[in-house]
Z-matrix of the N, CA and C atoms (Angstrom, degrees):
N
C 1 1.442
C 2 1.546 1 109.59
N 3 1.299 2 114.71 1 138.92
C 4 1.446 3 119.98 2 177.05
C 5 1.543 4 106.40 3 -123.25
N 6 1.365 5 115.72 4 139.40
C 7 1.433 6 120.40 5 176.24
C 8 1.498 7 108.02 6 -100.75
N 9 1.341 8 115.14 7 123.84
C 10 1.477 9 120.27 8 178.96
C 11 1.545 10 105.70 9 -103.48
N 12 1.326 11 114.84 10 129.99
C 13 1.498 12 122.40 11 -178.28
C 14 1.532 13 108.03 12 -108.37
N 15 1.333 14 116.65 13 130.11
C 16 1.501 15 124.93 14 175.46
C 17 1.521 16 106.38 15 -120.01
N 18 1.367 17 115.81 16 104.02
C 19 1.439 18 117.27 17 -177.60
C 20 1.510 19 113.87 18 -64.51
N 21 1.349 20 115.67 19 150.22
C 22 1.467 21 121.63 20 175.75
C 23 1.485 22 109.51 21 -87.35
N 24 1.341 23 117.20 22 88.70
C 25 1.437 24 124.18 23 -177.04
C 26 1.520 25 111.49 24 -73.42
N 27 1.321 26 117.94 25 -20.78
C 28 1.462 27 122.24 26 -174.52
C 29 1.535 28 112.17 27 -77.20
N 30 1.337 29 118.05 28 -25.19
C 31 1.460 30 120.51 29 -174.55
C 32 1.498 31 115.02 30 75.05
N 33 1.304 32 116.75 31 9.46
C 34 1.456 33 119.70 32 -178.47
C 35 1.531 34 107.04 33 -132.88
N 36 1.299 35 119.11 34 133.01
C 37 1.453 36 126.75 35 -0.41
C 38 1.514 37 112.13 36 -73.34
N 39 1.328 38 114.57 37 160.81
C 40 1.460 39 120.88 38 -176.96
C 41 1.543 40 110.14 39 -59.55
N 42 1.270 41 115.64 40 135.56
C 43 1.472 42 122.03 41 177.71
C 44 1.502 43 116.02 42 89.58
N 45 1.314 44 117.09 43 -11.91
C 46 1.468 45 120.19 44 176.24
C 47 1.455 46 112.63 45 -80.71
N 48 1.340 47 117.46 46 119.65
C 49 1.459 48 123.04 47 -173.39
C 50 1.566 49 111.05 48 -91.82
N 51 1.332 50 116.26 49 -38.70
C 52 1.463 51 120.58 50 -175.33
C 53 1.491 52 112.12 51 -172.62
N 54 1.306 53 115.29 52 165.09
C 55 1.458 54 123.81 53 171.52
C 56 1.536 55 105.05 54 -104.73
N 57 1.330 56 116.13 55 155.36
C 58 1.439 57 121.79 56 177.79
C 59 1.522 58 111.38 57 -136.58
N 60 1.320 59 115.67 58 148.54
C 61 1.455 60 121.19 59 174.38
C 62 1.512 61 109.48 60 -128.57
N 63 1.292 62 118.55 61 149.27
C 64 1.468 63 123.31 62 172.45
C 65 1.506 64 108.87 63 -101.21
N 66 1.299 65 118.36 64 116.95
C 67 1.505 66 123.25 65 177.48
C 68 1.521 67 107.21 66 -102.78
N 69 1.308 68 116.34 67 121.69
C 70 1.466 69 121.85 68 179.94
C 71 1.502 70 110.07 69 -89.67
N 72 1.354 71 118.15 70 124.79
C 73 1.442 72 122.39 71 -175.34
C 74 1.531 73 112.60 72 -116.79
N 75 1.317 74 119.20 73 11.51
C 76 1.445 75 121.32 74 177.18
C 77 1.524 76 107.30 75 -161.74
N 78 1.325 77 115.16 76 166.47
C 79 1.444 78 122.05 77 176.72
C 80 1.517 79 112.28 78 75.19
N 81 1.328 80 115.29 79 -164.36
C 82 1.427 81 123.60 80 -173.07
C 83 1.528 82 111.68 81 -65.19
N 84 1.328 83 119.33 82 -24.98
C 85 1.435 84 122.53 83 -178.99
C 86 1.530 85 113.47 84 -97.06
N 87 1.313 86 118.28 85 6.27
C 88 1.476 87 123.31 86 178.55
C 89 1.537 88 110.53 87 -48.26
N 90 1.325 89 113.47 88 130.67
C 91 1.485 90 119.34 89 177.55
C 92 1.523 91 113.56 90 90.73
N 93 1.308 92 116.47 91 -5.17
C 94 1.505 93 120.07 92 178.84
C 95 1.484 94 110.39 93 -104.54
N 96 1.355 95 115.42 94 160.83
C 97 1.473 96 119.65 95 175.14
C 98 1.477 97 108.57 96 -135.17
N 99 1.380 98 116.54 97 151.08
C 100 1.453 99 121.56 98 176.74
C 101 1.558 100 103.77 99 -115.66
N 102 1.340 101 113.96 100 119.63
C 103 1.464 102 119.70 101 -177.56
C 104 1.503 103 110.24 102 -107.42
N 105 1.336 104 114.99 103 170.90
C 106 1.451 105 120.56 104 172.97
C 107 1.544 106 117.34 105 105.45
N 108 1.331 107 115.52 106 9.75
C 109 1.456 108 119.33 107 176.60
C 110 1.512 109 109.19 108 -84.25
N 111 1.340 110 118.93 109 143.56
C 112 1.433 111 123.60 110 177.21
C 113 1.498 112 109.59 111 -125.63
N 114 1.351 113 117.03 112 138.95
C 115 1.474 114 121.85 113 178.61
C 116 1.562 115 104.07 114 -110.48
N 117 1.312 116 114.90 115 123.85
C 118 1.481 117 123.75 116 -174.82
C 119 1.489 118 112.39 117 -125.03
N 120 1.316 119 115.01 118 146.16
C 121 1.491 120 120.65 119 168.39
C 122 1.515 121 106.82 120 -76.47
N 123 1.278 122 118.02 121 135.24
C 124 1.476 123 120.61 122 178.58
C 125 1.502 124 110.62 123 -65.24
N 126 1.345 125 115.96 124 144.81
C 127 1.457 126 120.38 125 -179.13
C 128 1.512 127 113.38 126 -60.99
N 129 1.326 128 117.12 127 -27.90
C 130 1.469 129 121.63 128 178.34
C 131 1.507 130 110.33 129 -75.92
N 132 1.341 131 118.08 130 -11.50
C 133 1.480 132 121.89 131 177.57
C 134 1.509 133 112.94 132 87.16
N 135 1.352 134 116.81 133 -1.18
C 136 1.482 135 119.33 134 179.30
C 137 1.516 136 108.21 135 -116.73
N 138 1.320 137 115.93 136 111.41
C 139 1.449 138 121.58 137 175.00
C 140 1.556 139 113.14 138 92.87
N 141 1.293 140 111.16 139 -178.06
C 142 1.478 141 119.75 140 -176.87
C 143 1.521 142 110.86 141 -131.71
N 144 1.309 143 115.90 142 160.29
C 145 1.464 144 121.58 143 -178.73
C 146 1.518 145 105.91 144 -134.84
N 147 1.325 146 115.82 145 156.33
C 148 1.432 147 124.59 146 176.47
C 149 1.518 148 107.06 147 -122.74
N 150 1.350 149 112.94 148 127.73
C 151 1.476 150 119.53 149 173.14
C 152 1.555 151 107.23 150 -97.11
N 153 1.311 152 114.97 151 147.44
C 154 1.483 153 120.85 152 -176.46
C 155 1.514 154 108.46 153 -102.62
N 156 1.313 155 116.65 154 160.71
C 157 1.457 156 121.03 155 176.71
C 158 1.492 157 112.57 156 -56.89
N 159 1.360 158 115.61 157 136.41
C 160 1.469 159 119.20 158 -176.86
C 161 1.522 160 108.34 159 -150.68
N 162 1.321 161 113.70 160 160.56
C 163 1.469 162 120.56 161 174.87
C 164 1.569 163 105.72 162 -116.84
N 165 1.325 164 115.13 163 137.49
C 166 1.442 165 120.21 164 175.82
C 167 1.550 166 109.61 165 -94.28
N 168 1.309 167 113.05 166 146.44
C 169 1.488 168 118.51 167 176.00
C 170 1.535 169 106.50 168 -148.68
N 171 1.293 170 114.68 169 167.69
C 172 1.492 171 121.23 170 -178.92
C 173 1.530 172 110.28 171 -118.06
N 174 1.324 173 114.65 172 139.81
C 175 1.459 174 122.94 173 172.99
C 176 1.553 175 104.60 174 -130.19
N 177 1.292 176 114.93 175 116.29
C 178 1.456 177 120.59 176 179.30
C 179 1.562 178 112.60 177 51.73
N 180 1.315 179 114.67 178 39.26
C 181 1.485 180 121.26 179 177.21
C 182 1.535 181 112.14 180 83.42
N 183 1.299 182 117.50 181 -4.95
C 184 1.479 183 119.55 182 178.41
C 185 1.492 184 111.54 183 -95.61
N 186 1.326 185 116.02 184 129.98
C 187 1.466 186 121.54 185 -178.12
C 188 1.516 187 109.70 186 -80.81
N 189 1.307 188 115.92 187 129.99
C 190 1.470 189 121.52 188 176.72
C 191 1.519 190 108.78 189 -129.17
N 192 1.297 191 114.44 190 169.66
C 193 1.486 192 120.02 191 -177.51
C 194 1.515 193 109.90 192 -131.79
N 195 1.320 194 114.74 193 139.00
C 196 1.474 195 122.26 194 -178.63
C 197 1.526 196 107.38 195 -116.86
N 198 1.330 197 118.36 196 112.69
C 199 1.456 198 124.30 197 -179.22
C 200 1.532 199 108.73 198 -66.80
N 201 1.372 200 114.56 199 131.84
C 202 1.459 201 119.39 200 179.40
C 203 1.513 202 113.73 201 -89.42
N 204 1.295 203 116.19 202 -21.78
C 205 1.470 204 121.62 203 174.76
C 206 1.490 205 110.22 204 -114.87
N 207 1.351 206 116.77 205 104.99
C 208 1.422 207 119.99 206 -172.18
C 209 1.533 208 107.81 207 -127.48
N 210 1.351 209 116.90 208 160.36
C 211 1.435 210 120.64 209 177.90
C 212 1.529 211 111.06 210 -65.45
N 213 1.335 212 114.73 211 139.72
C 214 1.456 213 120.04 212 172.68
C 215 1.514 214 109.43 213 -94.15
N 216 1.356 215 114.34 214 -82.76
C 217 1.472 216 119.73 215 178.03
C 218 1.503 217 112.75 216 -107.08
N 219 1.340 218 114.57 217 -15.68
C 220 1.519 219 118.88 218 -175.51
C 221 1.501 220 108.29 219 -115.98
N 222 1.308 221 121.12 220 104.88
C 223 1.442 222 123.19 221 -177.19
C 224 1.486 223 111.52 222 -69.09
N 225 1.355 224 119.78 223 -22.20
C 226 1.437 225 123.39 224 -179.82
C 227 1.550 226 111.67 225 -78.83
N 228 1.317 227 117.07 226 -5.48
C 229 1.459 228 119.05 227 -176.88
C 230 1.532 229 113.39 228 -61.39
N 231 1.336 230 115.73 229 -38.82
C 232 1.469 231 120.68 230 179.33
C 233 1.554 232 109.39 231 -64.65
N 234 1.306 233 116.21 232 -37.41
C 235 1.498 234 118.60 233 176.83
C 236 1.498 235 111.54 234 -63.01
N 237 1.305 236 118.23 235 -40.36
C 238 1.463 237 120.61 236 179.38
C 239 1.519 238 110.57 237 -64.41
N 240 1.329 239 117.02 238 -42.91
C 241 1.468 240 120.52 239 178.90
C 242 1.525 241 109.76 240 -64.04
N 243 1.341 242 117.17 241 -43.05
C 244 1.452 243 120.70 242 178.54
C 245 1.515 244 110.12 243 -61.77
N 246 1.330 245 119.04 244 -42.17
C 247 1.442 246 121.77 245 178.85
C 248 1.510 247 113.01 246 -63.85
N 249 1.337 248 117.24 247 -40.62
C 250 1.466 249 121.56 248 177.88
C 251 1.517 250 111.28 249 -63.94
N 252 1.317 251 119.45 250 -40.48
C 253 1.460 252 123.64 251 177.85
C 254 1.503 253 110.54 252 -67.58
N 255 1.332 254 118.07 253 -45.05
C 256 1.478 255 119.72 254 178.78
C 257 1.528 256 112.12 255 -65.24
N 258 1.351 257 118.11 256 -35.90
C 259 1.439 258 121.26 257 175.72
C 260 1.550 259 109.98 258 -65.98
N 261 1.297 260 119.23 259 -42.56
C 262 1.476 261 122.02 260 176.89
C 263 1.505 262 112.46 261 -61.83
N 264 1.340 263 114.95 262 -35.13
C 265 1.465 264 118.47 263 179.83
C 266 1.542 265 110.10 264 -71.09
N 267 1.340 266 116.24 265 -40.06
C 268 1.476 267 120.92 266 176.73
C 269 1.491 268 110.31 267 -58.91
N 270 1.335 269 116.01 268 -43.57
C 271 1.473 270 119.90 269 179.23
C 272 1.510 271 110.90 270 -65.23
N 273 1.335 272 117.03 271 -39.50
C 274 1.474 273 123.82 272 177.63
C 275 1.524 274 109.83 273 -59.57
N 276 1.360 275 114.84 274 -46.10
C 277 1.482 276 120.63 275 178.65
C 278 1.527 277 110.94 276 -62.13
N 279 1.334 278 117.28 277 -44.40
C 280 1.432 279 121.14 278 -179.04
C 281 1.527 280 110.87 279 -63.54
N 282 1.311 281 117.67 280 -40.39
C 283 1.442 282 121.56 281 -178.22
C 284 1.561 283 108.52 282 -70.07
N 285 1.326 284 116.09 283 -37.61
C 286 1.492 285 117.77 284 177.74
C 287 1.528 286 111.27 285 -67.86
N 288 1.311 287 119.62 286 -32.86
C 289 1.464 288 122.18 287 176.80
C 290 1.526 289 110.09 288 -67.87
N 291 1.318 290 118.79 289 -36.20
C 292 1.477 291 121.87 290 -179.47
C 293 1.517 292 110.24 291 -69.37
N 294 1.335 293 118.57 292 -39.13
C 295 1.449 294 123.81 293 -177.56
C 296 1.507 295 114.51 294 -77.03
N 297 1.328 296 117.37 295 -18.87
C 298 1.475 297 119.13 296 -178.53
C 299 1.487 298 112.82 297 -97.91
């Protein structure tokens, strides 16, 4: 699996640093990609967060969100994906600092 980072050059919405995609390069998912991850600066200003792909829907006029990537049997699976994306973003930042 390869994580592709697309920086948020627009600066909007505030706090959004980049979008991320997971590109699968082996196994049953080879040739597919999972899109919709967002990398955000935490509101407290310390650290970063990753949002997962989701669909919004309304119930009685209230907007709700349905996560598309959810734990099956291993609840720590989302943490591993989050860590992989944050690590890829840190590498992306380091590479951008070297080239500028």
